[in-house]
C-alpha positions in Angstrom: 85.9 81.0 85.2 88.2 83.7 83.8 89.5 84.6 87.0 91.5 81.1 87.4 94.4 81.9 84.6 95.7 84.4 86.6 95.5 82.6 90.0 97.4 79.5 88.4 99.8 81.9 86.6 100.6 83.4 89.5 101.0 80.2 91.4 103.1 78.6 88.7 105.3 81.8 88.5 105.8 81.5 92.3 107.2 78.0 92.4 109.3 78.9 88.9 111.2 81.4 91.2 112.2 78.8 93.8 113.1 76.2 90.7 114.9 78.8 88.8 116.8 79.9 92.4 117.7 76.4 93.1 118.8 75.0 89.7 121.1 78.1 89.6 122.5 77.3 93.0 123.6 73.9 91.7 120.6 72.3 93.7 118.8 69.4 92.1 115.1 69.5 92.0 113.5 66.0 93.1 110.0 66.7 92.3 107.2 68.5 91.0 103.9 68.1 92.3 100.6 69.1 93.4 98.6 68.6 96.8 95.4 70.2 98.4 97.8 73.3 99.5 98.4 73.9 95.7 101.9 73.6 93.6 105.4 72.2 95.5 108.9 71.0 94.7 110.9 68.8 96.6 114.6 69.8 96.0 118.0 69.0 97.0 119.0 70.6 100.8 121.5 73.1 100.4 123.4 75.1 103.0 121.7 77.8 105.2 122.2 80.6 102.7 121.0 78.5 99.9 117.9 77.4 101.5 117.1 81.0 102.6 117.8 82.1 98.7 115.3 79.5 97.1 113.1 80.1 99.9 113.2 83.8 99.3 112.9 83.0 95.7 108.9 82.4 95.0 107.6 85.4 97.2 110.1 87.8 95.2 109.0 86.5 91.9 105.6 87.3 93.1 106.3 90.9 94.3 107.9 91.6 91.2 105.5 90.3 89.0 103.1 92.3 91.1 104.3 95.4 88.9 102.0 94.1 85.6 99.3 95.6 87.4 100.4 99.0 86.1 100.2 97.5 82.6 96.6 97.2 82.9 95.5 100.5 80.8 97.4 98.8 77.8 96.6 95.1 78.1 93.5 95.5 80.0 92.0 93.8 83.5 93.8 90.4 83.1 97.2 92.4 83.9 95.7 93.8 86.9 94.1 90.3 88.7 97.8 88.7 87.3 99.3 91.5 89.5 96.9 91.3 92.3 96.8 87.7 92.4 100.8 87.5 92.7 101.0 90.6 95.3 98.4 88.8 97.5 100.3 85.3 97.2 103.5 87.3 97.6 102.9 88.8 100.8 101.0 85.9 102.1 104.1 83.3 101.3 106.2 86.0 103.4 103.9 85.6 106.4 105.6 83.1 109.1 102.3 80.8 109.0 102.3 77.6 108.9 103.2 75.7 105.7 104.5 79.0 104.2 108.1 80.2 102.6 107.5 83.1 105.5 108.1 80.3 108.2 111.1 78.6 106.6 112.3 82.0 105.9 111.9 83.0 109.9 113.6 80.1 111.0 116.5 79.9 108.6 117.6 83.7 109.6 116.9 82.7 113.7 119.5 79.8 112.7 122.1 82.0 111.0 122.1 84.6 113.2 
């Protein structure tokens, strides 16, 4: 049960990355939700560059937060676990697999080029 908090925290931070980026680009957030795959956001569609930035924001947030692993000696195993879950979530969401940010990113890059 102790491991659930860092997992949930990593997922929330991931979605927060998308929301913060979308809002900073002037895109409206229509709905936040949770389904069998996890948390999700439904937002106003932007131009291809805005969509690319928003799609990258979640995984990049996770990869930045993965750096908390180095705080393990001072903050304990919780910081290491939080960092590891963020690293795994960030890398997975950059892979072009179905229902991932990575697939959306590859699609956007192919359409922009």
